[in-house]
N, C-alpha and C positions, 0 to 999 in steps of 0.2 A: 777802536774797540777798547773797553775797559773803563769808560766813564769820563765825566767832565773833570777838568783840572780844578784844583782847589786853591788857586792863587799862589803867589810866590812867598814862601815862608823861609826864614833863615834855617839852616841845618840845625842850629842849636837854639832856636827861638823858644824852646820849652823853658828857657831861662829868662825870657823877658816878655812883657806884655805887648799887645797890639791894640789897634782900634777897630771898632766894628765897621764892616763894609755896608752895614745896614743903616749907618748914620749915628754919629755921637760915640761916646764911650760905652763900654760894655764890660760885663764880668768876663774874666778870662775863660777860655774854652779848652776842654780836653779834646783829644783827637776825635772821639766819638761825637761830641757835641759839634765840632767843626763840620764833620761830614753831614750830620742831620740838619744843622741850621742852613747849610747851603742847598741841601736837597729840597727843603720846604720853604726856603726864602725868608726865614725869620729866625731870630735867636731862639734856642731851645734850652731847656734845663732837664736834669735827671728826673725821671718819674713822669714826664710829659708823654702823652700818646700822640703819635704823628702817623700820617700816611705819606710814605716817601716813594719816589720813583726809583726803579731798579736799573742799575747800569748794565748788569750782566746776570744771566741765569744759567747755572751749570747743572746738567743732569747726566747721570750715568744710566745704567739699566733701569733705574726707577722712572725713566721717561715714559715707559709703557703704562705704569699706573697713573701717572699724572695726566697722560693723554686720554685714558679711558674716563677719568673723572671729568675732564674738560668736555669730552663728547657727551657724557651723560647730562651735562648742563646745557647742551645745545650749542656749544661753541666749537667751531671747526677751524679757526684761524688763530695764529700766534700774533701777539700784539706787535712784536718787532723781531722778525727772524734773524736780523743782524746782531741782536744782543743775546742770542741763545747759543750755548755751547753744549754739544752732546758727544759722549764717547762711551766706550765699554771698558770697564776695568775690574769689576767684581767677579765676573764669571767668564774668564778668558783662558783657554778656549771654552766654548759653551759645554758644560758637563752633562746636560740632559737635553732631551728632545724638546721639552717645554721651554727651556731657556733659549735654545736655538731658535725656536719659533718666535719667542718674544723679541729677540734681537733682529730677526728678519722683519717683523712687524715695524720695529722702530726705524730700520733702514728705509722701508717703504714710505713711512709717514714723513720723515724729515726731508725726503726728496720732494714729495708733493707739497710740503709746507714751506719749502725754500729756506730751511735752516742753513745759515751761512757757514757755521763752524762745526763740522762733523769730523771727528778724528777716529771713529771706529775703534777697533781693537789694536791698532798699530802703534799708537803713540805712548801708551802707558797709563799710569795712575792719574786720576783726574786732577788732583791738586798740583802735582808736579807739572803736568801738561798746561794747566791754566797759567802757571807762572812762567814757564818756558816760552809760551806762545804770546805773552804780553797781555793777557786778558785781565790780570790783576795789577792794578796801578794805584799809586797813592791817591786817597780820597774817594775811590770808587766804592759804591755800595753793591755788594755781590751776594746772591743767595745761591745755595746749592743743595741738592738732595743727598747730602752726606754731612755728618756731624763735624767732620774735620775741615770744613770750609773756612774755619777760623785761621787756617794756615796762611791765608793771604795777608793777614795783619803783619807778617814779616816784611811786606813791601808797602806797608802803610795803607792797605785797603781794608775796608770794613766788610769782612767776609763772615757769613754765618750760615749754619745748616738749618734747613726747614723741612717739613714733611711733604709728602706727595700732594696732599690736598691744598696746602698753602702754595705749592709750586704750580698747581693747576690754575689757581687764581692769578699768580704772577704771569703765567703764559697768556692768560686772557686779558689782563689789565695792565701789566707792566708796572705794578706798584704793590705795596704791602704795608700793613700797619706794624708799627714798632712802639715799644716803650723805650724812650731814650734812657739808656742804662747809666747808673752811677759808675764812676771809674775808680779803680784802685791802682796803685802804682808799686811796682817792684823795682827798686834801685839795685842794679847789679854792679858790684864793686870789685875791682881787681881782675887780673888775668887768670885764665884757667891753667892749672898745672899740667904737666905733660901727661898724656893719655887720660885726661879728664875732659869730658865733652859737654856740650850744651844739653844733651840728654840727661846727664847727671845733674845739671842745674834744675831742670824742670821736675825731675824725680825728687830732688831734695825739697823743692818748694811744695810738691804734693804731699810729701811725708811730713814736713814740718807744719804746714798751715792747713792741711786737710783738703779733701776733694770738693768741698763746698765753699771755700773761702771767697770764690768769685762768682757765686751763683747769680745768674742774670746780671752780671756786671761786665764792664769793659776793663781790660787790663792794659796798662802801658808799661813796657819793660824799658827802662832808661838807665842812665849812668855810664861811667867810663867802661864798665864791663860789658854793657850792652853794645856800646859803640865799637868795642874791640872785636866783637863776634863777626864772623863772616855772614853773608846773607843766607847761606845754606844752614849754618848753625842757628840763625834766628828762626828759620822755617821750622826747625825741630821744636823749638820752644812755643812758637805760635800754634803749631799743630796740636800740641798737647794742652793748650790753654783750656780747651773744652773739658779736659779731664779734671780740672779744678772748678768747673762750672761756668766758665766765661762765655759771654756772648761774642766778644771780640778779643783778640790778643795782639795788640799793636807794638811794633817798634817804630821809632821815628824813621821817616823816609829821608835818608841822608845821601852823601856822595856814593856810598857803597850801593845803596838801593838804585840810584840813577844809573850807575855803571852797569849793574846787572841787567837793567831794563833796556839799555841802549841796544838798538837793533832788534828788539823783540816787540813785534806788533807795530801798528801804524801811529798810535797816539804818543804824544810827548808827555813827559812827567816833570813835576816840580817837587821840591822838598816839602815835607809836611810834618808838623810837630805841634804839641800842645802849647798854650800860652803859659808864661811864667806864673801868672796869677790864677791859673786854672784851679778849680776846687776838686779835691779828692776825698773819697769816703775813708780811705786808709792808705798808708804808705808803709812798705816793708823793705828792709835792707837785707841783701844777700851778699855775703863775702865769698866770691868765687875762688879767690886765691888759696884758701885753705880747704877746698872741697876735695873729698875722696870719691872714687867711683861709687855710684849708688845702684841699688837693685830693688825693684818693686817685687815683693813676694806675693804668693797666692793669697787671696784671690781678689786683690784690690790694688789699684794704682797708688793708693795712699799708704799701703803697707810697705813702707820703704825702710831699708836698712843699709848701712855702709857695707862695702864689699867684704870687710873682715869678718862680719857677723854671719855671712852665708857662704863664704868660699869653702870649697870642698864638697858641696852638695852635688851629687852625681846627676848627670843629665843623659838623656837619650837623643835629644834633638837640639840643634841650634839654628836659629832663623835670622838671617840678615836681609833687611829690605824694608818695604812698606812706604807709605806716604810720610812716615816719621823719619826714617833713617835709611832710605834707599838711594840717597844722592851720591854724587861722585866722591865728595870728601869723606862720606861714610864708608864707601867701598875702599877708598884709599887707606883709611885708618885700619880697616880690617885686614887688608892685603899686607900691610907692613908687619902685622903679627903672623899671619898665616904663611908667609914665605919662610918662616923659621921651622916649619915642620909639617906633619900630616895629621889629619883627623883620624882618631882611632876607628877601627873597622865597625864597631858596634855603636858609633855615634853618627847621626845624620846631620849634615850641614847643608841647608838650602840657601841660595843667594837669589834675591829678587831685586834687580835694579828698578828704580822708580819710574824710568821712562826709556824710550828708545834712544833719546839723546844721551842719557846717562850710560846706557848699555854700550853704545858705539864709542863713547869717550873712554869707558873702562876697557873696552876691547883694544882700542888704539894705544892705551897706556900700558897694556900688558897685564892688567889686573885680572882679567878673566882666566888667563893662563895660570896665574898664581893660584887662583881659587881652584881651578880644575886639578892642578898638580897636588894641591893640599887635600884633595878628596871631596871637594864640595860639588853639589849638584846645582848647576846654573840654570835658572828658570826664566821664562819670559816675564816682562813687567806686568804685574797683576796684584790685586789686593788679596787674591785667593786665600792664602794661609792665615792671614791676619784675623779673619772672622770665621774661619772654618768652612769656607765655601766648598772646596773639593780637593785641595792640594795641601800637603804637609800636615795632615791631621794626626792627632795624638791618640794612642791606644790607652785603655785603662791602666793607671799606674805609671804612665810615662811622665817624664819631666822635660820641659823645654826652657831654654834661655833665648829670649827673643828681643829684637830691636824695635818691635812694634809698639803700639800705644796703649793696649788694653790687655789685661790678664784675667778677665772675668771667668768664673767657673763655667766650664763647658764651651768657652768661646772658640777654642782651636781643636775641637774634637770631643773626646770623652769628658764627661763631667767628673770623672775620677782621675783625670790627668792634672798636672800642675804647670803653670806658666810663670816664669820669672822674667822681668823686663830689665834690660840694661843697655848700655851704649854699644855701638858697633865694635869698639875695641874690647869690651867685656865679653860680647858674644863670641868674637873670634878667639880670644884667649881661652874661653871656656870650651869651645869646640876642640881646640888642640889638646886640652888636658882631660876632656871627658868629664869635667866637673866645673862648677862655677869658680872662676879664677880671676884674681886681680890682674888686670892687663899690665900694670906697672911691674909685675914680677916675671913677665915673659921676656 
């Protein structure tokens, strides 16, 4: 599961050219171009339209809508049940009778359709589960009914979100049309200071370059700073690539990638990176070493300020978790701060681990005990509060600091509430103080 292998490339081969496997010399390729050229069996260039076979299709509760569209077209069989992954994560536990009925319908359908990979409500948030179970691998072309499917670029996979109608077509045909995207490159330089995280990096990028800098483009995050990041930290940046418009958000698949994937799934993986002579639409340099904690202010991911400009803003709720920052290292960073005190009685702190695997690991490491003793409410792995499904909603006039990926007006409850975005450390420090706080000062 997870797609074909894309040949053996050097871990640092983005620094030197290769030769075409299609014969003769060729122009250097970006990662996106490598993926598509191998899918269609010929060299491709940005702006070209192609129809490419899909390695894996991921669906959450939106499976119900895609299946109904499939049935309305007179199709009742999935092209390859072995390449379809289905789970529930947005509405868990089911908050209404209608959603409970939809989930029951999905369970019945996937049993009769023979879908090989069904994780139900037990495993957690779709993107975390896809990576933990080895469905996202270097060079794979993956589509999902969620906009943050670009998270898989942290493992060198071409993941992108699509709508339910497009997904119905994929379920029927196993292919989809794409425009080969141009690629921009962010060179991350230097190591992150203490209590500054990859979430701060992507928020800084969104604030400085805008939320449309990568509109329908592929991004490659490279440089010594990118190489130094853990795989979990890379996932945070790739996850939010869509917040600056990206189709894909790649990191090179290197030793860290292969170490993470070892023992996850059945397929083997090989390194993947762009050629040294690949052509980029633009290149930007980001110095991580001098970065301060960043906060996205209401009501845009691009409305970013340094922590010093917003600290002291009173909060009513703090939210730790989501597909962006609910991984073990995120919980660990928050626990290191929360063990120093307790959350004030009129501040709510909700903790949502990204998956069952993360939940168990946090439990074994004693993190859940720290959260509980600090006054946090520990919840099941779910997307719920991130998009205002049914948990952790905000009342009019309330303010929340969240480790999620979006702070749009009305996204987490009342349209008269305000959501600020920050790193897990910033969320934890703010929860302790009852106001947005610089985690370096706790």
